[in-house]
Structures are given as C-alpha cells and as structure tokens.
C-alpha positions as CSV (number, residue, x, y, z in Angstrom):
1,M,22.8,26.9,-27.6
2,A,20.1,24.2,-27.4
3,G,20.5,21.3,-29.9
4,E,17.7,19.9,-32.0
5,G,15.0,18.3,-29.9
6,E,16.5,19.9,-26.8
7,K,14.3,22.5,-25.1
8,K,15.9,25.9,-24.5
9,R,15.9,26.9,-20.8
10,V,13.7,29.9,-20.0
11,L,15.1,30.5,-16.6
12,E,18.6,30.2,-15.2
13,T,20.0,31.1,-11.8
14,V,23.3,32.8,-11.1
15,Q,24.6,32.8,-7.6
16,A,28.0,33.9,-6.4
17,D,30.2,31.3,-4.7
18,G,29.5,31.4,-1.0
19,A,26.4,33.6,-1.4
20,D,23.3,32.7,0.5
21,E,20.0,31.7,-1.1
22,G,18.6,35.1,-0.4
23,C,20.7,36.9,-3.0
24,V,20.3,35.5,-6.5
25,T,20.3,36.7,-10.1
26,F,17.8,35.0,-12.3
27,V,18.3,35.1,-16.1
28,L,15.0,35.2,-18.0
29,H,15.4,34.4,-21.7
30,D,13.2,35.7,-24.4
31,E,11.8,38.5,-22.2
32,D,11.9,42.3,-22.1
33,H,10.8,45.3,-20.1
34,T,7.1,44.2,-20.3
35,L,7.7,41.3,-17.9
36,G,10.7,42.8,-16.1
37,N,9.0,46.0,-14.9
38,S,5.7,44.3,-14.0
39,L,7.4,41.5,-12.1
40,R,9.7,43.9,-10.3
41,Y,6.7,45.8,-9.1
42,M,4.9,42.7,-7.9
43,I,8.0,41.4,-6.1
44,M,8.8,44.7,-4.4
45,K,5.4,44.6,-2.7
46,N,6.7,41.6,-0.7
47,V,8.0,42.8,2.8
48,D,10.7,40.1,2.8
49,V,12.4,41.6,-0.3
50,E,15.2,44.1,0.4
51,F,16.1,44.7,-3.2
52,C,14.7,43.8,-6.6
53,G,15.8,45.1,-9.9
54,Y,16.5,44.0,-13.5
55,T,18.7,44.9,-16.4
56,I,18.6,44.1,-20.1
57,T,22.2,43.2,-21.0
58,H,22.0,44.6,-24.5
59,P,19.1,45.9,-26.8
60,S,19.8,43.2,-29.3
61,E,19.5,40.4,-26.7
62,S,16.1,39.3,-25.4
63,K,17.1,38.3,-21.9
64,I,16.7,39.9,-18.5
65,N,19.1,39.7,-15.5
66,F,16.7,39.8,-12.6
67,R,18.2,40.3,-9.1
68,I,16.4,39.6,-5.9
69,Q,17.8,40.1,-2.4
70,T,15.7,39.1,0.6
71,R,15.8,39.9,4.3
72,G,16.6,37.2,6.8
73,S,16.7,33.5,5.7
74,V,14.0,33.7,3.0
75,P,15.3,32.2,-0.3
76,A,15.1,34.5,-3.3
77,T,13.1,31.8,-5.2
78,E,10.1,32.3,-2.9
79,P,9.4,36.0,-3.8
80,L,10.1,35.2,-7.4
81,R,7.5,32.4,-7.4
82,R,5.0,34.5,-5.5
83,G,5.5,37.5,-7.8
84,L,5.0,35.4,-10.9
85,N,1.8,33.9,-9.4
86,E,0.4,37.3,-8.4
87,L,1.3,38.8,-11.8
88,N,-0.5,35.8,-13.4
89,D,-3.6,36.5,-11.2
90,V,-3.6,40.2,-12.2
91,C,-3.3,39.3,-15.9
92,Q,-6.0,36.7,-15.6
93,H,-8.3,39.3,-14.0
94,V,-7.7,41.8,-16.7
95,L,-8.4,39.2,-19.4
96,N,-11.6,38.1,-17.7
97,T,-12.8,41.7,-17.3
98,F,-12.1,42.4,-20.9
99,Q,-13.9,39.3,-22.1
100,V,-17.0,40.1,-20.0
101,R,-17.1,43.7,-21.2
102,R,-16.7,42.5,-24.8
103,F,-19.5,39.9,-24.3
104,C,-21.7,42.6,-22.8
105,Q,-21.0,45.0,-25.7
106,E,-21.7,42.2,-28.3
107,A,-25.0,41.4,-26.4
108,D,-26.0,45.0,-26.4
109,L,-25.3,45.2,-30.2
110,M,-27.4,42.1,-30.8
111,D,-30.3,43.6,-28.8
112,L,-30.0,46.7,-30.8
113,I,-30.1,44.8,-34.1
114,L,-33.0,42.7,-33.0
115,C,-35.0,45.7,-31.8
116,E,-34.3,47.5,-35.1
117,G,-35.6,44.5,-37.0
118,E,-38.9,44.5,-35.1
119,K,-39.7,48.1,-36.2
C-alpha cells in the first residue's frame, strides 16, 4: 500500500523467471472491463501479437491482469504501448466528433432563436 505522499503505481509487470520479454502479464490498477476489453481489441489487431487477454481477479478489486504474448522477439511492452496510443487516438476522435456535433446543434439552435426573434 502506498504511504502518504507516495504515488500509487498504476501499472506493474509480472514476468515468470526465465521467461522472455514477449510473454508478460501487466497489472493495471483502478481499471475494469471498460479499459480491458477496449485495449484487448486494439492490441489483438497487431500482427505481432499471438495472444492477448485479461482477467479481473475479483469483483471487489479494481485491477486487471492483462496478458500479452508476442511472436518472435517483439517485447510485449511494444504492443501494449501501441494499443494504448491507438485507443487514445480513437477516444480523442470520438470526443472531437461529439464536440463538433454539439457545437453545430447549439449553433442551429441559436440561428433558430435569432430567426424567431426577427418575426
């Protein structure tokens, strides 16, 4: 447990003794299925990934055990980093699209109010 003034780690890596860098379990704290399933989908699109899956250890715990196994000599941290960046890009696109639509709707509403006021 993190002490006062000490920042709690968000990500830990668990690697079996003698295992290569291409087979790693990442522990993501304070996360649930929302990130787990989305990130798994993004990582599985990578051709260098042989396996990617996650488990939530217990419903009362908010942490994910996220397993990545890669082909060849690709370290598992690379698809994780790439998947997080791609997921961030998708989320940013959705947010931008929502904000533009909302702005257009508000502008249409203002035009409607202004036009009604002229009558």
